[in-house]
C-alpha positions in Angstrom: 135.2 111.8 57.0 133.2 109.0 55.8 136.3 107.0 56.1 136.6 107.8 59.9 132.8 106.7 60.3 133.5 103.5 58.7 136.7 102.8 60.6 134.8 103.7 63.8 132.0 101.5 63.0 134.3 98.6 62.1 136.0 99.2 65.6 132.5 99.0 67.3 131.4 95.9 65.6 134.6 94.3 66.6 134.1 95.4 70.1 130.4 94.1 70.2 131.5 90.7 68.7 134.0 90.4 71.5 131.6 91.2 74.2 132.9 94.8 74.9 129.3 96.0 74.9 129.7 99.4 76.7 132.9 100.3 74.5 130.8 99.4 71.4 127.7 101.6 72.6 130.1 104.4 73.1 131.4 104.2 69.6 128.0 103.8 68.0 126.8 106.8 70.0 129.8 108.8 68.8 128.9 107.8 65.0 125.3 109.0 65.4 126.4 112.2 66.8 128.2 112.9 63.6 125.9 110.9 61.2 122.5 110.3 63.1 121.0 108.4 60.1 123.9 105.9 59.9 121.7 102.8 59.4 123.9 100.0 60.7 125.0 102.1 63.9 121.2 102.8 64.7 120.6 99.1 64.2 123.4 97.8 66.1 122.8 100.2 68.9 119.2 99.1 69.1 120.4 95.6 69.5 122.6 96.6 72.5 119.8 98.6 74.0 117.2 95.6 73.4 119.6 93.4 75.3 119.6 96.0 78.1 116.0 96.1 78.4 115.6 99.6 76.8 113.0 98.5 74.1 111.4 101.9 73.7 114.9 103.4 72.8 115.7 100.7 70.5 112.5 100.9 68.7 113.2 104.5 67.8 116.8 103.4 66.4 115.3 100.5 64.4 112.8 102.9 62.8 115.6 105.2 61.7 117.5 102.0 60.3 114.5 100.9 58.4 113.8 104.4 56.9 117.5 104.8 55.8 117.6 101.2 54.3 114.3 99.2 54.1 116.0 96.5 52.2 117.9 95.0 55.1 115.8 92.1 56.4 117.5 92.0 59.7 116.6 95.6 60.5 113.0 94.5 60.1 113.4 91.3 62.2 115.2 93.2 65.2 112.0 95.7 65.1 109.5 92.8 65.0 111.3 91.0 67.8 110.7 93.8 70.2 107.0 93.3 69.9 107.4 89.7 70.3 109.5 89.9 73.4 106.8 92.1 74.9 104.3 89.4 74.1 102.5 92.0 71.8 101.7 89.4 69.1 99.1 91.4 67.4 101.3 94.3 66.7 104.2 91.8 65.7 101.6 90.3 63.2 100.4 93.5 61.8 103.9 94.6 61.2 105.2 91.3 59.7 102.3 91.2 57.2 102.9 94.7 56.2 106.6 93.6 55.6 105.8 90.5 53.8 103.6 92.7 51.3 106.3 95.4 50.9 109.3 92.9 50.8 107.8 89.3 49.6 111.2 87.8 49.4 112.1 88.4 53.0 112.0 84.6 53.8 112.9 85.0 57.4 110.0 87.5 58.0 107.8 84.8 56.5 109.1 82.4 59.0 108.8 84.9 61.9 105.2 85.5 60.7 104.4 81.9 60.9 105.7 81.8 64.6 103.5 84.7 65.4 100.4 83.3 63.8 101.0 79.9 65.5 101.3 81.6 68.9 97.9 83.3 68.0 96.5 80.1 67.1 96.0 80.9 63.3 97.2 77.7 62.3 96.2 77.8 58.5 97.9 81.1 58.1 100.8 80.0 60.1 101.2 77.0 57.7 100.9 79.4 54.6 103.9 81.4 56.1 106.0 78.5 56.6 105.1 77.3 53.1 106.2 80.8 51.6 109.4 80.8 53.6 110.2 77.2 52.2 109.2 78.3 48.7 111.7 81.3 49.0 114.4 79.2 50.8 114.0 75.5 49.7 116.6 74.4 52.4 115.1 76.2 55.5 115.2 73.1 57.9 113.5 75.1 60.8 110.5 76.0 58.5 110.0 72.4 57.7 110.2 71.4 61.2 107.6 74.2 62.3 105.4 73.1 59.4 105.6 69.7 60.6 104.5 70.6 64.2 101.3 72.2 62.7 100.6 69.3 60.4 101.0 67.0 63.5 98.6 69.2 65.5 96.1 68.9 62.5 96.5 65.0 62.4 98.1 65.4 58.8 100.5 62.8 59.7 101.9 61.6 56.3 102.4 65.3 55.5 104.0 65.9 58.9 106.4 62.9 58.4 107.4 64.3 54.8 108.1 67.7 56.5 110.2 66.3 59.4 112.0 64.1 57.1 112.9 67.0 54.8 114.1 68.9 57.9 116.3 66.1 58.7 117.7 65.8 55.3 118.8 69.4 55.3 120.1 69.4 58.7 121.0 65.7 59.6 121.7 66.4 63.4 118.0 68.1 63.9 117.2 66.2 67.0 113.8 67.8 67.5 112.8 67.0 64.0 113.9 63.2 64.8 111.6 63.6 68.0 108.6 64.5 66.0 109.1 61.9 63.5 
């Protein structure tokens, strides 16, 4: 029984990766009829629905995925991204802060929180979030780049230069970082 769910999930994933989204959606829904709390199927179906502008349905699916397995960072990111897509940055901030307290090692959530805080004009907090993401993942070029943007806006140019140079060192073809430099 579990084997058949795993097999169906693998097929759905393959279809999704190959752009056969309607077929993938059918298989995810088939799995959820049998196993309504199958975390990966809830998440992946949620991703498909998000891309089809069905955010409310996707939110429900993401919540189930998170309840079943709160240790998968991507589940949380997909959940937060719905609020970002809806320009509901305040809610995205609240959820992201809650997650970073519950799961302090989720470096990508720290990074996303930095993006949200930056959009909300909370530059000091955004800086702290980018620095935390870098602390957790020392080779996070995008975090160094975004930190550099904040430092430039605060006219902390030596620090901004160092941050952009670090981004380039990690990712030598990072044209945006060269531009900022």
